[in-house]
MIPAVEX-253200 format. One record per residue (C-alpha): residue in one letter; x, y, z. Coordinates in steps of 0.1 Angstrom, whole numbers, plus 5000, padded with zeros to 4 digits. Example, Ala and Ser with C-alpha at 12.3 -4.5 7.8 and 13.67 -1.06 7.14 Angstrom:
A512349555078S513749895071
//
This chain:
M499950024998D501350314990F500850545022T503250825006N500651105001V498851125034T502350975053K503551365034A500351565045L501151405083T504751475085A503951845075R500951835102G503251785129F502851435136K505351135135V504250855104S505450485110S503450245090F503549905081E502249635063T501249465085A499549415116K501549225136E504649465123A502749705131A502149585171E506049425175Y506849785168L504549965197N506149555213T510349725214Q508450135222I506650115248D508449965280G508049965317A504850235312T501150285323V498750275293G495550355279F493750195259G490950355241G487350125226S488649985200V488049735172T491849765156L493449735185D491749405200T492349265165M496049305170G496349085199L497749435219Y496549415248D497549125254R501249115239L501749525263S500849335291A503949165303D505749465304N503549775313T500449825334L497949855312F494149955314W490749935292H487249935298W486549675273K488749455293Q488849565332P485849675349A484849985325D484750255343E487650205371A489650145336R488050465312A489250715347A492150545354A492950485312A492550895315H495350895333A497750675319Q501250795303V500750615269Y497350615250L495950405224T493550425200S492250435164A490950615143N487250665126A489050845096I492350975082A492351265056E494851225032T495351575040G496651485075E492951525092I492751265118V488751245127N487050985157I483751065171D482550895203G479550895225S481150915265G484051105254N487350915264R488650805236L488651195228A489451345256S492451155258M493551265223L493751625234Y495351625270G496951465294H499651215284E503551135278A502350955240L499550905220Y499950645195I496750645164V496750325146A494950265114G494050015081V494150125051N490050165053K490150425071L491850625047T489750905033P490751185004D490051515019L488351585053P485151585042A484951255035A486751175067L484051295090D481451095062R483250805071A483350865113R479650915104N478350635082I480650445080A482650295115A479550495140P476750265125R479149955125N480149995157A476450055170R475349715157R478349605173L477149695206N472849595200C472249955200K469350005190T469150275167P468250375128C471750365123A472749985133L469349935124S468150065088E469749885056P472549985043M473150095077R473550535080C473550815107H469750905108D470751195131C469151035154H467751175196S467850795199P469550805233A471450455224R473150705203I476750665203C478450915180K478451235203G481251425200F483651435172C487451555175V490051605140L492751645153T495051905127R498151915147P499851745175M497951895216G500252135233G498451885260V500551565243G503651495244R503951325215T501851235191E502650945167V500450835141L500450385126L499250315097I498849975087G498249835050E495649605059T491949635065L491249705107G488449765124Y485249995112
//
């Protein structure tokens, strides 16, 4: 997979970028970069598919609400030295988009960690920011809503699409668009992987 254009755009915006052909290679890289740290995980099918929780658990203290009691894990993850998440979309113009319901992922992308790693498969790439926002709303959010068995219009419809609903089960309550690494995060690195991962 040719990541030349998106790498150039992300780098120009100040992000560190690493690219890998496979998820296995990316997981091995993260295992060499993270050692003896407290590590928070955002909810992510990508991270789960990569087996990162098990891989990093031997040498680090991990907090993930998918693997531990949710409230305590989210609170601890917010104060971890390192935070791992994926993206719902990355524009080839260099913007990174996430959509969230509880806000833990968005908050941790913005502040409070020594290092932030954003891991994304090739399926998350879009040509520009409008397409990235559209992907987050109409591909990632409905698939995640269905995975969580939410009875929202997007999860129940065919094809799955955002209906901008008022359902109490709605999981897309806020967007985060990173255009530059945040000043409240020590280092932000984007890992691009030449495989389809997550939603």
